[in-house]
C-alpha positions in Angstrom: -37.8 -2.7 -9.8 -35.2 -0.9 -11.9 -35.4 -0.9 -15.7 -32.3 -0.6 -17.8 -32.7 2.0 -20.6 -31.4 0.9 -24.0 -32.6 2.9 -26.9 -33.6 0.8 -30.0 -30.7 0.1 -32.3 -28.1 1.1 -29.7 -25.4 -1.5 -28.9 -25.5 -2.8 -25.3 -22.7 -1.1 -23.3 -20.1 -3.2 -21.6 -19.9 -2.9 -17.8 -22.6 -0.1 -17.4 -26.0 1.0 -18.5 -26.8 4.1 -20.6 -29.6 4.8 -18.2 -31.7 3.3 -15.4 -35.4 3.9 -14.6 -36.2 3.4 -10.9 -38.8 4.3 -8.3 -38.6 4.0 -4.6 -36.6 5.3 -1.6 -33.4 7.0 -2.8 -30.1 6.4 -1.0 -27.1 8.7 -1.7 -23.7 7.5 -0.8 -20.9 10.2 -0.5 -17.7 9.7 -2.4 -16.0 6.6 -1.0 -12.3 6.0 -1.4 -9.9 3.1 -0.9 -9.2 3.4 2.8 -10.3 1.1 5.6 -13.0 2.2 8.0 -10.1 3.2 10.3 -8.9 5.7 7.6 -5.8 3.6 6.6 -4.8 2.9 3.0 -4.0 -0.8 3.2 -3.5 -0.9 -0.6 -1.6 1.5 -2.7 -2.5 0.1 -6.1 -5.6 0.9 -8.1 -7.2 -2.5 -8.0 -6.8 -2.9 -4.3 -8.2 0.6 -3.6 -11.1 -0.1 -6.0 -12.0 -3.2 -4.0 -11.9 -1.3 -0.7 -13.9 1.6 -2.3 -16.6 -0.9 -3.4 -16.6 -2.6 0.1 -17.0 0.8 1.7 -19.9 1.7 -0.7 -21.7 -1.6 0.1 -21.3 -1.0 3.8 -23.0 2.3 3.6 -25.7 0.9 1.4 -26.3 -1.9 3.9 -27.0 0.7 6.6 -29.9 1.8 4.4 -31.2 -1.7 3.8 -29.9 -1.6 0.2 -27.6 -3.8 -1.8 -25.7 -3.8 -5.1 -28.9 -4.6 -7.0 -30.3 -1.2 -5.9 -27.4 0.9 -7.4 -28.7 3.0 -10.2 -25.9 5.6 -10.7 -22.2 5.8 -10.0 -19.6 8.5 -10.8 -16.0 7.4 -10.6 -13.2 9.9 -10.1 -9.8 8.5 -11.0 -6.4 10.3 -10.8 -4.8 8.4 -13.7 -6.7 7.2 -16.7 -3.9 4.9 -17.8 -3.7 3.3 -14.4 -7.5 2.8 -14.5 -7.4 1.3 -18.0 -4.5 -1.1 -17.0 -6.5 -2.4 -14.0 -9.7 -3.2 -16.0 -9.3 -6.9 -15.7 -8.9 -6.7 -11.9 -11.8 -4.2 -11.7 -14.0 -6.6 -13.6 -13.2 -9.5 -11.3 -13.9 -7.4 -8.2 -17.1 -6.1 -9.8 -18.4 -9.6 -10.6 -17.5 -10.8 -7.0 -19.0 -7.9 -5.1 -21.6 -6.2 -7.3 -22.6 -9.1 -9.5 -24.7 -8.7 -12.7 -25.8 -5.2 -11.8 -24.8 -2.4 -14.2 -25.9 1.1 -13.2 -25.6 4.2 -15.3 -22.0 5.3 -14.8 -19.4 8.0 -15.6 -15.6 7.8 -15.1 -13.8 11.1 -14.8 -10.1 11.7 -14.7 -9.2 14.3 -12.1 -6.1 16.2 -11.2 -6.3 14.9 -7.6 -8.5 13.8 -4.7 -8.6 15.4 -1.3 -6.7 12.4 0.2 -3.4 12.4 -1.6 -3.0 8.6 -1.4 -6.4 7.9 -2.9 -6.4 6.6 -6.5 -10.2 6.5 -7.0 -13.3 8.0 -5.4 -16.9 6.8 -6.2 -20.2 8.5 -5.6 -23.3 6.2 -5.7 -27.0 6.6 -5.9 -29.3 3.6 -5.1 -33.1 3.3 -5.2 -34.7 0.8 -2.9 -38.3 -0.4 -3.8 -40.9 0.7 -1.3 -42.9 -2.2 0.1 
């Protein structure tokens, strides 16, 4: 099982963990973006692309026999920090719906652009699945 790392005296972070200890079979998910499996951007807004990005990530994890509870690390690349911040309420709702009460170690990085010009966000994910 994964163990959230919270040093003594540190406040609990909101929406992520400072660190996660895990052992098991590692699953690495390449950067996923907000297009459908057919390579179409059905959504142009940040929140809609975030939802599709998470759905894509979960689909890849499912192929490995993993789920949101196995996610230990995510790196988010966003093209506009202000757009990300203004979508936090919607991001939180999508997170609660699709990921639930799982809070991996995370970083959010603003970048100049992504390879797909229409993409607003890209997320890389690492999961650890317990070995039976």
